[in-house]
C-alpha positions in Angstrom: 22.0 -37.1 -31.4 18.3 -36.6 -32.8 16.5 -38.8 -30.5 18.2 -36.7 -27.5 17.3 -33.4 -29.2 13.6 -34.8 -29.7 13.7 -35.9 -25.7 14.7 -32.3 -24.4 12.0 -30.7 -26.8 9.4 -33.3 -25.7 10.6 -32.6 -21.9 10.8 -28.5 -23.0 7.2 -29.0 -24.4 5.6 -30.5 -21.2 7.4 -28.2 -18.7 5.9 -25.4 -20.5 2.6 -26.7 -20.8 2.3 -27.9 -17.1 3.2 -24.0 -16.1 0.5 -22.4 -18.4 -2.1 -24.8 -17.3 -1.1 -24.3 -13.6 0.2 -20.3 -13.5 -3.6 -19.6 -13.7 -4.0 -21.1 -10.4 -1.6 -19.3 -8.4 -1.8 -15.8 -10.0 -5.6 -15.3 -9.7 -6.3 -11.5 -8.9 -9.7 -11.1 -6.8 -12.3 -9.1 -8.4 -15.3 -7.2 -6.7 -17.6 -10.0 -7.6 -15.2 -13.1 -7.7 -15.3 -16.1 -5.3 -11.5 -16.6 -5.8 -9.1 -15.4 -3.6 -5.3 -15.4 -3.1 -4.0 -17.6 -0.2 -1.1 -16.4 2.0 0.7 -18.7 4.4 2.1 -15.8 5.0 2.2 -15.0 9.1 3.1 -11.8 10.9 4.9 -12.6 13.8 4.8 -9.6 17.0 5.3 -10.0 20.5 5.9 -7.3 23.1 8.4 -9.1 25.0 10.7 -7.8 22.4 10.8 -3.9 21.1 8.1 -2.7 19.1 9.1 -1.8 15.1 10.3 1.4 15.2 9.6 1.6 11.2 7.3 -0.2 9.1 8.5 -3.6 9.3 7.4 -6.2 11.4 9.2 -8.3 14.0 9.3 -11.3 12.0 7.4 -13.3 9.5 6.6 -17.2 8.9 6.2 -18.5 6.1 5.6 -22.4 6.0 8.5 -23.6 8.6 10.7 -20.6 8.0 10.9 -17.4 10.2 12.9 -14.2 8.8 13.7 -12.2 12.6 14.2 -8.1 11.8 17.3 -6.7 12.9 17.3 -6.4 16.1 19.3 -3.6 17.8 19.5 -3.5 22.3 16.2 -1.6 22.7 14.7 -2.8 25.9 11.2 -3.7 25.0 9.6 -2.3 28.3 11.0 0.8 28.6 12.2 1.4 24.8 15.1 2.6 25.5 18.8 1.8 24.3 21.0 -0.3 26.6 24.1 1.3 26.3 26.2 -0.3 29.2 29.1 -2.0 27.0 28.7 -4.2 24.2 28.0 -7.0 26.0 25.3 -5.8 27.7 23.9 -4.3 24.1 24.7 -8.4 22.5 22.9 -9.9 25.0 19.9 -7.6 25.1 19.7 -8.3 21.6 20.1 -11.8 21.7 17.4 -11.7 24.2 15.2 -9.2 22.2 15.9 -12.1 18.7 14.9 -15.0 21.7 11.5 -13.3 22.1 10.7 -12.9 18.4 11.5 -16.4 17.7 9.5 -18.0 21.0 6.4 -15.8 19.5 7.0 -17.9 16.2 6.8 -21.7 18.0 10.8 -21.8 17.8 14.2 -21.2 19.6 17.1 -19.6 18.8 18.7 -22.9 18.3 16.6 -23.3 15.3 18.5 -20.5 13.6 19.8 -21.5 10.3 21.4 -18.2 9.4 22.1 -15.1 11.7 23.4 -11.8 10.2 25.5 -9.5 12.6 26.3 -5.9 12.0 28.7 -4.0 14.1 30.1 -0.5 13.9 33.3 -1.6 15.4 34.7 -5.1 13.9 37.1 -4.7 17.1 33.9 -5.9 19.1 33.6 -9.2 17.4 35.4 -11.7 19.8 32.2 -10.3 22.9 29.9 -10.8 20.5 31.1 -14.0 20.0 31.4 -14.9 23.7 27.7 -13.8 23.9 26.1 -15.5 21.1 28.1 -18.9 22.5 25.7 -18.3 25.8 22.7 -18.1 23.4 23.0 -21.2 20.9 23.7 -24.9 21.2 26.2 -26.2 18.4 26.4 -27.0 15.9 25.8 -23.2 15.2 24.2 -21.2 12.7 26.0 -20.2 9.4 27.0 -16.6 10.0 28.1 -13.2 9.1 29.5 -10.6 10.6 30.1 -7.3 8.7 31.4 -3.6 9.5 28.7 -1.0 9.5 28.8 3.0 9.1 26.0 3.3 11.5 23.0 2.4 12.7 19.6 3.4 13.8 19.5 4.6 17.0 23.4 4.8 17.7 23.2 0.8 17.9 26.7 -0.8 17.9 25.1 -3.8 16.9 22.2 -5.3 15.1 21.7 -8.7 14.3 19.1 -10.4 12.5 17.9 -14.1 12.1 16.3 -17.0 10.3 15.2 -20.2 11.7 14.0 -23.3 10.4 11.3 -24.8 12.4 
């Protein structure tokens, strides 16, 4: 038992020492006279082929090989007007918007690993599923679909995605 305890304590000390020695490398704050810089691999994804942000957020953010696409509502990217024909047309516009941001990030919707769908009426679930099937190949991404009280601009659907490129 004593040798196991020493082994655990030894590993813990090693890991704490390693963390302490590496921490300054990753947590440096540049000063006015410093030659040190914080390096980030975070890239903003933006495209005119999808609606421009209607608030303080980016269309997408890429870090490494992962892309987070902000929630898209059925806004036409040219007119910035809502598509309001029916839930099928609205879902089609939403997935087209997501696809445009995915393309700008260097991927496609088939790179999606997680989709989050918000609907103001879960009665639209089947219609949205039918549209989604036309935009993705199997295996489909993981997904959540929830009903919400309201969405921006009175939308009935909003979809966000996470891609792994």
